[in-house]
N, CA, C, O and the ligand as a Tripos MOL2 file, in Angstrom:
@<TRIPOS>MOLECULE
protein
  297   295    75     0     0
PROTEIN
NO_CHARGES

@<TRIPOS>ATOM
      1 N          -0.6680   -7.1540   11.7440 N.3       1 MET1
      2 CA         -0.8710   -6.3430   10.5430 C.3       1 MET1
      3 C          -0.8830   -4.8620   10.8910 C.2       1 MET1
      4 O          -1.3170   -4.4680   11.9740 O.2       1 MET1
      5 N          -0.4110   -4.0660    9.9800 N.am      2 LYS2
      6 CA         -0.5190   -2.6170   10.1270 C.3       2 LYS2
      7 C          -1.9810   -2.1940    9.9350 C.2       2 LYS2
      8 O          -2.7480   -2.9080    9.2890 O.2       2 LYS2
      9 N          -2.3740   -1.0400   10.4890 N.am      3 PRO3
     10 CA         -3.7250   -0.5470   10.2080 C.3       3 PRO3
     11 C          -3.8720   -0.2130    8.7390 C.2       3 PRO3
     12 O          -2.8920    0.1150    8.0690 O.2       3 PRO3
     13 N          -5.0910   -0.2960    8.2360 N.am      4 ALA4
     14 CA         -5.3480   -0.0300    6.8200 C.3       4 ALA4
     15 C          -5.4360    1.4720    6.5870 C.2       4 ALA4
     16 O          -6.5160    2.0300    6.3900 O.2       4 ALA4
     17 N          -4.2630    2.1120    6.6150 N.am      5 LEU5
     18 CA         -4.1670    3.5370    6.3290 C.3       5 LEU5
     19 C          -3.3010    3.7130    5.0980 C.2       5 LEU5
     20 O          -2.2940    3.0240    4.9340 O.2       5 LEU5
     21 N          -3.6910    4.6320    4.2390 N.am      6 CYS6
     22 CA         -2.9680    4.8360    2.9860 C.3       6 CYS6
     23 C          -1.5240    5.2450    3.2520 C.2       6 CYS6
     24 O          -1.2730    6.1370    4.0620 O.2       6 CYS6
     25 N          -0.5690    4.5960    2.5730 N.am      7 ALA7
     26 CA          0.8460    4.8920    2.7620 C.3       7 ALA7
     27 C           1.2230    6.2520    2.1860 C.2       7 ALA7
     28 O           2.2820    6.7830    2.5170 O.2       7 ALA7
     29 N           0.3900    6.8170    1.3440 N.am      8 ILE8
     30 CA          0.6980    8.1020    0.7160 C.3       8 ILE8
     31 C           0.0690    9.2550    1.4830 C.2       8 ILE8
     32 O           0.7670   10.2000    1.8530 O.2       8 ILE8
     33 N          -1.2200    9.1980    1.7260 N.am      9 CYS9
     34 CA         -1.8960   10.3430    2.3350 C.3       9 CYS9
     35 C          -2.2690   10.0920    3.7930 C.2       9 CYS9
     36 O          -2.6610   11.0250    4.4950 O.2       9 CYS9
     37 N          -2.1550    8.8490    4.2590 N.am     10 GLY10
     38 CA         -2.4080    8.5490    5.6540 C.3      10 GLY10
     39 C          -3.8820    8.4510    6.0260 C.2      10 GLY10
     40 O          -4.2160    8.2510    7.1940 O.2      10 GLY10
     41 N          -4.7540    8.5870    5.0520 N.am     11 LEU11
     42 CA         -6.1780    8.5020    5.3280 C.3      11 LEU11
     43 C          -6.6190    7.0530    5.4120 C.2      11 LEU11
     44 O          -6.0410    6.1680    4.7810 O.2      11 LEU11
     45 N          -7.6440    6.8330    6.1960 N.am     12 ALA12
     46 CA         -8.2760    5.5160    6.1930 C.3      12 ALA12
     47 C          -8.7640    5.2350    4.7760 C.2      12 ALA12
     48 O          -9.2930    6.1160    4.1000 O.2      12 ALA12
     49 N          -8.5790    4.0190    4.3490 N.am     13 ALA13
     50 CA         -8.7430    3.7260    2.9340 C.3      13 ALA13
     51 C         -10.1930    3.7310    2.4900 C.2      13 ALA13
     52 O         -10.4680    3.9780    1.3160 O.2      13 ALA13
     53 N         -11.1190    3.4680    3.3830 N.am     14 PHE14
     54 CA        -12.5150    3.3880    2.9580 C.3      14 PHE14
     55 C         -13.1060    4.7840    2.8210 C.2      14 PHE14
     56 O         -13.0600    5.5790    3.7600 O.2      14 PHE14
     57 N         -13.6550    5.0760    1.6590 N.am     15 ASN15
     58 CA        -14.2650    6.3670    1.4050 C.3      15 ASN15
     59 C         -15.7750    6.2450    1.6000 C.2      15 ASN15
     60 O         -16.4580    5.5970    0.8060 O.2      15 ASN15
     61 N         -16.2920    6.8680    2.6550 N.am     16 GLU16
     62 CA        -17.7160    6.7130    2.9650 C.3      16 GLU16
     63 C         -18.6090    7.3750    1.9240 C.2      16 GLU16
     64 O         -19.7440    6.9440    1.7190 O.2      16 GLU16
     65 N         -18.1170    8.4070    1.2700 N.am     17 LYS17
     66 CA        -18.9400    9.1140    0.2740 C.3      17 LYS17
     67 C         -19.1350    8.2830   -0.9830 C.2      17 LYS17
     68 O         -20.2420    8.2130   -1.5150 O.2      17 LYS17
     69 N         -18.0720    7.6560   -1.4580 N.am     18 THR18
     70 CA        -18.1450    6.9370   -2.7240 C.3      18 THR18
     71 C         -18.3170    5.4390   -2.5320 C.2      18 THR18
     72 O         -18.6920    4.7320   -3.4680 O.2      18 THR18
     73 N         -18.0450    4.9460   -1.3190 N.am     19 GLY19
     74 CA        -18.0890    3.5070   -1.0970 C.3      19 GLY19
     75 C         -16.8730    2.7900   -1.6470 C.2      19 GLY19
     76 O         -16.7970    1.5620   -1.6040 O.2      19 GLY19
     77 N         -15.9140    3.5600   -2.1700 N.am     20 GLN20
     78 CA        -14.7080    2.9430   -2.7190 C.3      20 GLN20
     79 C         -13.7910    2.4850   -1.6030 C.2      20 GLN20
     80 O         -13.6570    3.1500   -0.5760 O.2      20 GLN20
     81 N         -13.1770    1.3650   -1.8120 N.am     21 LYS21
     82 CA        -12.1990    0.8690   -0.8660 C.3      21 LYS21
     83 C         -10.8190    0.8540   -1.5050 C.2      21 LYS21
     84 O         -10.6730    0.6530   -2.7100 O.2      21 LYS21
     85 N          -9.8160    1.0720   -0.6710 N.am     22 GLY22
     86 CA         -8.4450    0.8740   -1.1130 C.3      22 GLY22
     87 C          -8.1080   -0.6050   -1.0950 C.2      22 GLY22
     88 O          -8.9840   -1.4610   -0.9720 O.2      22 GLY22
     89 N          -6.8160   -0.8860   -1.2200 N.am     23 ASP23
     90 CA         -6.4170   -2.2910   -1.2550 C.3      23 ASP23
     91 C          -4.9680   -2.4280   -0.8120 C.2      23 ASP23
     92 O          -4.1880   -1.4770   -0.8620 O.2      23 ASP23
     93 N          -4.6290   -3.6340   -0.3800 N.am     24 TRP24
     94 CA         -3.2390   -3.9690   -0.0980 C.3      24 TRP24
     95 C          -2.5370   -4.2790   -1.4110 C.2      24 TRP24
     96 O          -3.0770   -4.9950   -2.2540 O.2      24 TRP24
     97 N          -1.3320   -3.7410   -1.5840 N.am     25 ILE25
     98 CA         -0.5290   -4.0150   -2.7760 C.3      25 ILE25
     99 C           0.7110   -4.7960   -2.3400 C.2      25 ILE25
    100 O           1.3960   -4.4330   -1.3840 O.2      25 ILE25
    101 N           0.9720   -5.8690   -3.0670 N.am     26 GLU26
    102 CA          2.1780   -6.6610   -2.8140 C.3      26 GLU26
    103 C           3.2750   -6.1740   -3.7640 C.2      26 GLU26
    104 O           3.1710   -6.3280   -4.9810 O.2      26 GLU26
    105 N           4.3300   -5.5830   -3.1880 N.am     27 PHE27
    106 CA          5.4260   -5.0530   -3.9960 C.3      27 PHE27
    107 C           6.5000   -6.1110   -4.2160 C.2      27 PHE27
    108 O           6.4020   -7.2380   -3.7310 O.2      27 PHE27
    109 N           7.5320   -5.7120   -4.9670 N.am     28 ALA28
    110 CA          8.5770   -6.6730   -5.3600 C.3      28 ALA28
    111 C           9.2880   -7.2750   -4.1560 C.2      28 ALA28
    112 O           9.8110   -8.3870   -4.2350 O.2      28 ALA28
    113 N           9.3120   -6.5410   -3.0320 N.am     29 ASP29
    114 CA         10.0010   -7.0470   -1.8490 C.3      29 ASP29
    115 C           9.0700   -7.8300   -0.9210 C.2      29 ASP29
    116 O           9.4560   -8.1820    0.1940 O.2      29 ASP29
    117 N           7.8630   -8.0980   -1.3750 N.am     30 TYR30
    118 CA          6.9140   -8.8490   -0.5570 C.3      30 TYR30
    119 C           7.3840  -10.2840   -0.3480 C.2      30 TYR30
    120 O           7.7520  -10.9730   -1.2990 O.2      30 TYR30
    121 N           7.3670  -10.7240    0.9040 N.am     31 ARG31
    122 CA          7.7370  -12.1000    1.2370 C.3      31 ARG31
    123 C           6.6700  -12.6780    2.1530 C.2      31 ARG31
    124 O           6.5890  -12.3360    3.3330 O.2      31 ARG31
    125 N           5.8650  -13.5470    1.5980 N.am     32 GLU32
    126 CA          4.7340  -14.0640    2.3530 C.3      32 GLU32
    127 C           5.1740  -14.8200    3.6000 C.2      32 GLU32
    128 O           4.4510  -14.8460    4.5960 O.2      32 GLU32
    129 N           6.3370  -15.4270    3.5550 N.am     33 SER33
    130 CA          6.8040  -16.2390    4.6730 C.3      33 SER33
    131 C           7.0640  -15.4040    5.9240 C.2      33 SER33
    132 O           7.1080  -15.9490    7.0270 O.2      33 SER33
    133 N           7.2340  -14.0960    5.7720 N.am     34 GLU34
    134 CA          7.5270  -13.2370    6.9170 C.3      34 GLU34
    135 C           6.2820  -12.8710    7.7130 C.2      34 GLU34
    136 O           6.3820  -12.2840    8.7900 O.2      34 GLU34
    137 N           5.1170  -13.2130    7.1920 N.am     35 VAL35
    138 CA          3.8810  -12.8620    7.8910 C.3      35 VAL35
    139 C           3.8880  -13.4040    9.3050 C.2      35 VAL35
    140 O           3.5530  -12.6920   10.2510 O.2      35 VAL35
    141 N           4.2620  -14.6420    9.4490 N.am     36 ILE36
    142 CA          4.2130  -15.3010   10.7490 C.3      36 ILE36
    143 C           5.3190  -14.7730   11.6540 C.2      36 ILE36
    144 O           5.1210  -14.6430   12.8620 O.2      36 ILE36
    145 N           6.4810  -14.4670   11.0820 N.am     37 VAL37
    146 CA          7.6470  -14.1280   11.8870 C.3      37 VAL37
    147 C           7.5400  -12.7320   12.5010 C.2      37 VAL37
    148 O           7.7870  -12.5660   13.6950 O.2      37 VAL37
    149 N           7.1790  -11.7370   11.7090 N.am     38 ILE38
    150 CA          7.2330  -10.3570   12.1960 C.3      38 ILE38
    151 C           5.8670   -9.7040   12.3190 C.2      38 ILE38
    152 O           5.7850   -8.5510   12.7440 O.2      38 ILE38
    153 N           4.8040  -10.3890   11.9680 N.am     39 GLY39
    154 CA          3.4750   -9.8420   12.1630 C.3      39 GLY39
    155 C           2.9570   -9.0680   10.9700 C.2      39 GLY39
    156 O           1.7700   -9.1500   10.6550 O.2      39 GLY39
    157 N           3.8140   -8.3210   10.3020 N.am     40 HIS40
    158 CA          3.4000   -7.6390    9.0790 C.3      40 HIS40
    159 C           4.4270   -7.9110    7.9910 C.2      40 HIS40
    160 O           5.6160   -7.6560    8.1850 O.2      40 HIS40
    161 N           3.9850   -8.4250    6.8520 N.am     41 PRO41
    162 CA          4.9490   -8.7940    5.8120 C.3      41 PRO41
    163 C           5.6060   -7.5860    5.1600 C.2      41 PRO41
    164 O           4.9580   -6.5820    4.8630 O.2      41 PRO41
    165 N           6.9020   -7.7140    4.9490 N.am     42 GLU42
    166 CA          7.6520   -6.7200    4.1840 C.3      42 GLU42
    167 C           7.0390   -6.5920    2.7940 C.2      42 GLU42
    168 O           6.6940   -7.5930    2.1640 O.2      42 GLU42
    169 N           6.9070   -5.3550    2.3200 N.am     43 GLY43
    170 CA          6.4610   -5.1680    0.9410 C.3      43 GLY43
    171 C           4.9610   -5.2110    0.7390 C.2      43 GLY43
    172 O           4.4930   -5.1210   -0.3960 O.2      43 GLY43
    173 N           4.1860   -5.3490    1.8210 N.am     44 LEU44
    174 CA          2.7260   -5.3300    1.7150 C.3      44 LEU44
    175 C           2.2310   -4.0060    2.2830 C.2      44 LEU44
    176 O           2.3650   -3.7510    3.4800 O.2      44 LEU44
    177 N           1.6620   -3.1670    1.4290 N.am     45 VAL45
    178 CA          1.3580   -1.7860    1.8000 C.3      45 VAL45
    179 C          -0.0750   -1.4710    1.4030 C.2      45 VAL45
    180 O          -0.5630   -1.9260    0.3690 O.2      45 VAL45
    181 N          -0.7390   -0.6870    2.2370 N.am     46 TYR46
    182 CA         -2.1330   -0.3120    1.9680 C.3      46 TYR46
    183 C          -2.2030    1.0590    1.2970 C.2      46 TYR46
    184 O          -1.4320    1.9650    1.6140 O.2      46 TYR46
    185 N          -3.1470    1.1880    0.3610 N.am     47 PHE47
    186 CA         -3.3990    2.4680   -0.2990 C.3      47 PHE47
    187 C          -4.8900    2.7150   -0.3520 C.2      47 PHE47
    188 O          -5.6760    1.7770   -0.4850 O.2      47 PHE47
    189 N          -5.2830    3.9820   -0.2480 N.am     48 CYS48
    190 CA         -6.6860    4.3400   -0.3490 C.3      48 CYS48
    191 C          -7.1450    4.2340   -1.8140 C.2      48 CYS48
    192 O          -6.3360    4.0420   -2.7220 O.2      48 CYS48
    193 N          -8.4410    4.3640   -2.0110 N.am     49 ALA49
    194 CA         -9.0080    4.2240   -3.3540 C.3      49 ALA49
    195 C          -8.3870    5.2210   -4.3370 C.2      49 ALA49
    196 O          -8.2610    4.9360   -5.5280 O.2      49 ALA49
    197 N          -8.0000    6.3970   -3.8220 N.am     50 ARG50
    198 CA         -7.4530    7.4320   -4.6860 C.3      50 ARG50
    199 C          -6.0490    7.0840   -5.1730 C.2      50 ARG50
    200 O          -5.6660    7.4660   -6.2790 O.2      50 ARG50
    201 N          -5.2850    6.3690   -4.3640 N.am     51 HIS51
    202 CA         -3.8840    6.1120   -4.6930 C.3      51 HIS51
    203 C          -3.6010    4.6700   -5.1010 C.2      51 HIS51
    204 O          -2.4920    4.3660   -5.5410 O.2      51 HIS51
    205 N          -4.5740    3.7790   -4.9640 N.am     52 VAL52
    206 CA         -4.2820    2.3610   -5.1550 C.3      52 VAL52
    207 C          -3.9470    2.0410   -6.6190 C.2      52 VAL52
    208 O          -3.1350    1.1530   -6.8820 O.2      52 VAL52
    209 N          -4.5590    2.7480   -7.5680 N.am     53 ALA53
    210 CA         -4.2830    2.4470   -8.9800 C.3      53 ALA53
    211 C          -2.8410    2.7950   -9.3360 C.2      53 ALA53
    212 O          -2.1580    2.0240  -10.0100 O.2      53 ALA53
    213 N          -2.3780    3.9740   -8.8730 N.am     54 ALA54
    214 CA         -1.0020    4.3810   -9.1370 C.3      54 ALA54
    215 C          -0.0220    3.4430   -8.4500 C.2      54 ALA54
    216 O           1.0270    3.1150   -9.0040 O.2      54 ALA54
    217 N          -0.3680    3.0130   -7.2400 N.am     55 ALA55
    218 CA          0.4950    2.0970   -6.4980 C.3      55 ALA55
    219 C           0.6060    0.7590   -7.2190 C.2      55 ALA55
    220 O           1.6800    0.1620   -7.2810 O.2      55 ALA55
    221 N          -0.5050    0.3010   -7.7570 N.am     56 ARG56
    222 CA         -0.5180   -0.9880   -8.4520 C.3      56 ARG56
    223 C           0.4020   -0.9480   -9.6800 C.2      56 ARG56
    224 O           1.0180   -1.9530  -10.0340 O.2      56 ARG56
    225 N           0.4880    0.2100  -10.3170 N.am     57 ASN57
    226 CA          1.3640    0.3510  -11.4830 C.3      57 ASN57
    227 C           2.8360    0.2400  -11.1200 C.2      57 ASN57
    228 O           3.6700   -0.0300  -11.9850 O.2      57 ASN57
    229 N           3.1660    0.4450   -9.8410 N.am     58 LEU58
    230 CA          4.5630    0.4290   -9.3840 C.3      58 LEU58
    231 C           4.8890   -0.8180   -8.5790 C.2      58 LEU58
    232 O           5.9110   -0.8620   -7.8930 O.2      58 LEU58
    233 N           4.0360   -1.8280   -8.6540 N.am     59 ARG59
    234 CA          4.2130   -2.9850   -7.7510 C.3      59 ARG59
    235 C           5.4130   -3.8480   -8.1110 C.2      59 ARG59
    236 O           5.7780   -4.7340   -7.3380 O.2      59 ARG59
    237 N           6.0380   -3.6150   -9.2620 N.am     60 LEU60
    238 CA          7.2520   -4.3570   -9.5940 C.3      60 LEU60
    239 C           8.4860   -3.7560   -8.9200 C.2      60 LEU60
    240 O           9.5710   -4.3360   -8.9740 O.2      60 LEU60
    241 N           8.3170   -2.5810   -8.2780 N.am     61 LEU61
    242 CA          9.3970   -1.9720   -7.5080 C.3      61 LEU61
    243 C           9.3350   -2.4630   -6.0640 C.2      61 LEU61
    244 O           8.2830   -2.9080   -5.6050 O.2      61 LEU61
    245 N          10.4660   -2.3850   -5.3420 N.am     62 PRO62
    246 CA         10.3830   -2.5780   -3.8870 C.3      62 PRO62
    247 C           9.4640   -1.5200   -3.2830 C.2      62 PRO62
    248 O           9.3660   -0.4120   -3.8100 O.2      62 PRO62
    249 N           8.7950   -1.8500   -2.1930 N.am     63 SER63
    250 CA          7.7740   -0.9550   -1.6490 C.3      63 SER63
    251 C           8.3220    0.4090   -1.2420 C.2      63 SER63
    252 O           7.6410    1.4200   -1.4140 O.2      63 SER63
    253 N           9.5530    0.4550   -0.6990 N.am     64 ASP64
    254 CA         10.0810    1.7500   -0.2570 C.3      64 ASP64
    255 C          10.2950    2.6920   -1.4440 C.2      64 ASP64
    256 O          10.0030    3.8850   -1.3590 O.2      64 ASP64
    257 N          10.8080    2.1440   -2.5550 N.am     65 GLN65
    258 CA         11.0130    2.9670   -3.7520 C.3      65 GLN65
    259 C           9.6780    3.4150   -4.3440 C.2      65 GLN65
    260 O           9.5430    4.5510   -4.7960 O.2      65 GLN65
    261 N           8.7010    2.5230   -4.3380 N.am     66 ALA66
    262 CA          7.3870    2.8570   -4.8970 C.3      66 ALA66
    263 C           6.7290    3.9810   -4.1000 C.2      66 ALA66
    264 O           6.1370    4.8910   -4.6790 O.2      66 ALA66
    265 N           6.8340    3.9170   -2.7760 N.am     67 ILE67
    266 CA          6.2140    4.9390   -1.9290 C.3      67 ILE67
    267 C           6.8930    6.2900   -2.1400 C.2      67 ILE67
    268 O           6.2130    7.3140   -2.2130 O.2      67 ILE67
    269 N           8.2170    6.3070   -2.2390 N.am     68 VAL68
    270 CA          8.9340    7.5480   -2.4980 C.3      68 VAL68
    271 C           8.4610    8.1610   -3.8150 C.2      68 VAL68
    272 O           8.2220    9.3650   -3.9070 O.2      68 VAL68
    273 N           8.3320    7.3100   -4.8270 N.am     69 ARG69
    274 CA          7.9350    7.8060   -6.1480 C.3      69 ARG69
    275 C           6.4940    8.3330   -6.1210 C.2      69 ARG69
    276 O           6.2050    9.3800   -6.7000 O.2      69 ARG69
    277 N           5.6020    7.6160   -5.4580 N.am     70 LEU70
    278 CA          4.2060    8.0320   -5.3860 C.3      70 LEU70
    279 C           4.0720    9.3530   -4.6390 C.2      70 LEU70
    280 O           3.2930   10.2180   -5.0380 O.2      70 LEU70
    281 N           4.8320    9.5090   -3.5530 N.am     71 ARG71
    282 CA          4.7600   10.7600   -2.7780 C.3      71 ARG71
    283 C           5.2990   11.9280   -3.5830 C.2      71 ARG71
    284 O           4.7980   13.0450   -3.4600 O.2      71 ARG71
    285 N           6.3140   11.6880   -4.4050 N.am     72 SER72
    286 CA          6.9010   12.7660   -5.1930 C.3      72 SER72
    287 C           5.9750   13.1980   -6.3210 C.2      72 SER72
    288 O           6.1290   14.2870   -6.8740 O.2      72 SER72
    289 N           5.0160   12.3470   -6.6620 N.am     73 ASP73
    290 CA          4.0760   12.6670   -7.7380 C.3      73 ASP73
    291 C           2.8750   13.4600   -7.2640 C.2      73 ASP73
    292 O           2.0590   13.8850   -8.0810 O.2      73 ASP73
    293 N           2.7480   13.6700   -5.9620 N.am     74 LEU74
    294 CA          1.5680   14.3610   -5.4390 C.3      74 LEU74
    295 C           1.5500   15.8190   -5.8980 C.2      74 LEU74
    296 O           0.6300   16.5620   -5.5560 O.2      74 LEU74
    297 ZN         -4.2030    7.8830   -0.2970 Zn       75 ZN75
@<TRIPOS>BOND
     1     1     2 1
     2     2     3 1
     3     3     4 2
     4     3     5 am
     5     5     6 1
     6     6     7 1
     7     7     8 2
     8     7     9 am
     9     9    10 1
    10    10    11 1
    11    11    12 2
    12    11    13 am
    13    13    14 1
    14    14    15 1
    15    15    16 2
    16    15    17 am
    17    17    18 1
    18    18    19 1
    19    19    20 2
    20    19    21 am
    21    21    22 1
    22    22    23 1
    23    23    24 2
    24    23    25 am
    25    25    26 1
    26    26    27 1
    27    27    28 2
    28    27    29 am
    29    29    30 1
    30    30    31 1
    31    31    32 2
    32    31    33 am
    33    33    34 1
    34    34    35 1
    35    35    36 2
    36    35    37 am
    37    37    38 1
    38    38    39 1
    39    39    40 2
    40    39    41 am
    41    41    42 1
    42    42    43 1
    43    43    44 2
    44    43    45 am
    45    45    46 1
    46    46    47 1
    47    47    48 2
    48    47    49 am
    49    49    50 1
    50    50    51 1
    51    51    52 2
    52    51    53 am
    53    53    54 1
    54    54    55 1
    55    55    56 2
    56    55    57 am
    57    57    58 1
    58    58    59 1
    59    59    60 2
    60    59    61 am
    61    61    62 1
    62    62    63 1
    63    63    64 2
    64    63    65 am
    65    65    66 1
    66    66    67 1
    67    67    68 2
    68    67    69 am
    69    69    70 1
    70    70    71 1
    71    71    72 2
    72    71    73 am
    73    73    74 1
    74    74    75 1
    75    75    76 2
    76    75    77 am
    77    77    78 1
    78    78    79 1
    79    79    80 2
    80    79    81 am
    81    81    82 1
    82    82    83 1
    83    83    84 2
    84    83    85 am
    85    85    86 1
    86    86    87 1
    87    87    88 2
    88    87    89 am
    89    89    90 1
    90    90    91 1
    91    91    92 2
    92    91    93 am
    93    93    94 1
    94    94    95 1
    95    95    96 2
    96    95    97 am
    97    97    98 1
    98    98    99 1
    99    99   100 2
   100    99   101 am
   101   101   102 1
   102   102   103 1
   103   103   104 2
   104   103   105 am
   105   105   106 1
   106   106   107 1
   107   107   108 2
   108   107   109 am
   109   109   110 1
   110   110   111 1
   111   111   112 2
   112   111   113 am
   113   113   114 1
   114   114   115 1
   115   115   116 2
   116   115   117 am
   117   117   118 1
   118   118   119 1
   119   119   120 2
   120   119   121 am
   121   121   122 1
   122   122   123 1
   123   123   124 2
   124   123   125 am
   125   125   126 1
   126   126   127 1
   127   127   128 2
   128   127   129 am
   129   129   130 1
   130   130   131 1
   131   131   132 2
   132   131   133 am
   133   133   134 1
   134   134   135 1
   135   135   136 2
   136   135   137 am
   137   137   138 1
   138   138   139 1
   139   139   140 2
   140   139   141 am
   141   141   142 1
   142   142   143 1
   143   143   144 2
   144   143   145 am
   145   145   146 1
   146   146   147 1
   147   147   148 2
   148   147   149 am
   149   149   150 1
   150   150   151 1
   151   151   152 2
   152   151   153 am
   153   153   154 1
   154   154   155 1
   155   155   156 2
   156   155   157 am
   157   157   158 1
   158   158   159 1
   159   159   160 2
   160   159   161 am
   161   161   162 1
   162   162   163 1
   163   163   164 2
   164   163   165 am
   165   165   166 1
   166   166   167 1
   167   167   168 2
   168   167   169 am
   169   169   170 1
   170   170   171 1
   171   171   172 2
   172   171   173 am
   173   173   174 1
   174   174   175 1
   175   175   176 2
   176   175   177 am
   177   177   178 1
   178   178   179 1
   179   179   180 2
   180   179   181 am
   181   181   182 1
   182   182   183 1
   183   183   184 2
   184   183   185 am
   185   185   186 1
   186   186   187 1
   187   187   188 2
   188   187   189 am
   189   189   190 1
   190   190   191 1
   191   191   192 2
   192   191   193 am
   193   193   194 1
   194   194   195 1
   195   195   196 2
   196   195   197 am
   197   197   198 1
   198   198   199 1
   199   199   200 2
   200   199   201 am
   201   201   202 1
   202   202   203 1
   203   203   204 2
   204   203   205 am
   205   205   206 1
   206   206   207 1
   207   207   208 2
   208   207   209 am
   209   209   210 1
   210   210   211 1
   211   211   212 2
   212   211   213 am
   213   213   214 1
   214   214   215 1
   215   215   216 2
   216   215   217 am
   217   217   218 1
   218   218   219 1
   219   219   220 2
   220   219   221 am
   221   221   222 1
   222   222   223 1
   223   223   224 2
   224   223   225 am
   225   225   226 1
   226   226   227 1
   227   227   228 2
   228   227   229 am
   229   229   230 1
   230   230   231 1
   231   231   232 2
   232   231   233 am
   233   233   234 1
   234   234   235 1
   235   235   236 2
   236   235   237 am
   237   237   238 1
   238   238   239 1
   239   239   240 2
   240   239   241 am
   241   241   242 1
   242   242   243 1
   243   243   244 2
   244   243   245 am
   245   245   246 1
   246   246   247 1
   247   247   248 2
   248   247   249 am
   249   249   250 1
   250   250   251 1
   251   251   252 2
   252   251   253 am
   253   253   254 1
   254   254   255 1
   255   255   256 2
   256   255   257 am
   257   257   258 1
   258   258   259 1
   259   259   260 2
   260   259   261 am
   261   261   262 1
   262   262   263 1
   263   263   264 2
   264   263   265 am
   265   265   266 1
   266   266   267 1
   267   267   268 2
   268   267   269 am
   269   269   270 1
   270   270   271 1
   271   271   272 2
   272   271   273 am
   273   273   274 1
   274   274   275 1
   275   275   276 2
   276   275   277 am
   277   277   278 1
   278   278   279 1
   279   279   280 2
   280   279   281 am
   281   281   282 1
   282   282   283 1
   283   283   284 2
   284   283   285 am
   285   285   286 1
   286   286   287 1
   287   287   288 2
   288   287   289 am
   289   289   290 1
   290   290   291 1
   291   291   292 2
   292   291   293 am
   293   293   294 1
   294   294   295 1
   295   295   296 2
@<TRIPOS>SUBSTRUCTURE
     1 MET1         2 RESIDUE 1 A MET
     2 LYS2         6 RESIDUE 1 A LYS
     3 PRO3        10 RESIDUE 1 A PRO
     4 ALA4        14 RESIDUE 1 A ALA
     5 LEU5        18 RESIDUE 1 A LEU
     6 CYS6        22 RESIDUE 1 A CYS
     7 ALA7        26 RESIDUE 1 A ALA
     8 ILE8        30 RESIDUE 1 A ILE
     9 CYS9        34 RESIDUE 1 A CYS
    10 GLY10       38 RESIDUE 1 A GLY
    11 LEU11       42 RESIDUE 1 A LEU
    12 ALA12       46 RESIDUE 1 A ALA
    13 ALA13       50 RESIDUE 1 A ALA
    14 PHE14       54 RESIDUE 1 A PHE
    15 ASN15       58 RESIDUE 1 A ASN
    16 GLU16       62 RESIDUE 1 A GLU
    17 LYS17       66 RESIDUE 1 A LYS
    18 THR18       70 RESIDUE 1 A THR
    19 GLY19       74 RESIDUE 1 A GLY
    20 GLN20       78 RESIDUE 1 A GLN
    21 LYS21       82 RESIDUE 1 A LYS
    22 GLY22       86 RESIDUE 1 A GLY
    23 ASP23       90 RESIDUE 1 A ASP
    24 TRP24       94 RESIDUE 1 A TRP
    25 ILE25       98 RESIDUE 1 A ILE
    26 GLU26      102 RESIDUE 1 A GLU
    27 PHE27      106 RESIDUE 1 A PHE
    28 ALA28      110 RESIDUE 1 A ALA
    29 ASP29      114 RESIDUE 1 A ASP
    30 TYR30      118 RESIDUE 1 A TYR
    31 ARG31      122 RESIDUE 1 A ARG
    32 GLU32      126 RESIDUE 1 A GLU
    33 SER33      130 RESIDUE 1 A SER
    34 GLU34      134 RESIDUE 1 A GLU
    35 VAL35      138 RESIDUE 1 A VAL
    36 ILE36      142 RESIDUE 1 A ILE
    37 VAL37      146 RESIDUE 1 A VAL
    38 ILE38      150 RESIDUE 1 A ILE
    39 GLY39      154 RESIDUE 1 A GLY
    40 HIS40      158 RESIDUE 1 A HIS
    41 PRO41      162 RESIDUE 1 A PRO
    42 GLU42      166 RESIDUE 1 A GLU
    43 GLY43      170 RESIDUE 1 A GLY
    44 LEU44      174 RESIDUE 1 A LEU
    45 VAL45      178 RESIDUE 1 A VAL
    46 TYR46      182 RESIDUE 1 A TYR
    47 PHE47      186 RESIDUE 1 A PHE
    48 CYS48      190 RESIDUE 1 A CYS
    49 ALA49      194 RESIDUE 1 A ALA
    50 ARG50      198 RESIDUE 1 A ARG
    51 HIS51      202 RESIDUE 1 A HIS
    52 VAL52      206 RESIDUE 1 A VAL
    53 ALA53      210 RESIDUE 1 A ALA
    54 ALA54      214 RESIDUE 1 A ALA
    55 ALA55      218 RESIDUE 1 A ALA
    56 ARG56      222 RESIDUE 1 A ARG
    57 ASN57      226 RESIDUE 1 A ASN
    58 LEU58      230 RESIDUE 1 A LEU
    59 ARG59      234 RESIDUE 1 A ARG
    60 LEU60      238 RESIDUE 1 A LEU
    61 LEU61      242 RESIDUE 1 A LEU
    62 PRO62      246 RESIDUE 1 A PRO
    63 SER63      250 RESIDUE 1 A SER
    64 ASP64      254 RESIDUE 1 A ASP
    65 GLN65      258 RESIDUE 1 A GLN
    66 ALA66      262 RESIDUE 1 A ALA
    67 ILE67      266 RESIDUE 1 A ILE
    68 VAL68      270 RESIDUE 1 A VAL
    69 ARG69      274 RESIDUE 1 A ARG
    70 LEU70      278 RESIDUE 1 A LEU
    71 ARG71      282 RESIDUE 1 A ARG
    72 SER72      286 RESIDUE 1 A SER
    73 ASP73      290 RESIDUE 1 A ASP
    74 LEU74      294 RESIDUE 1 A LEU
    75 ZN75       297 GROUP 0 **** ****
């Protein structure tokens, strides 16, 4: 698995001040069967508490397109 760092801002997802946690988002290109083969599944991306809601709204897109769009919205 990749480390739990936000794909947008690169921060560790757990916010010690607020206690908020980020989450893994499964995007349209997520394939659970690849977990065993390559160690980290395609399309499974971590976001911090600040970005996870916006990421969840884009989960019907492939992960690469969603990340590009989220970064452009900063
Ligand atoms: Zn973030």
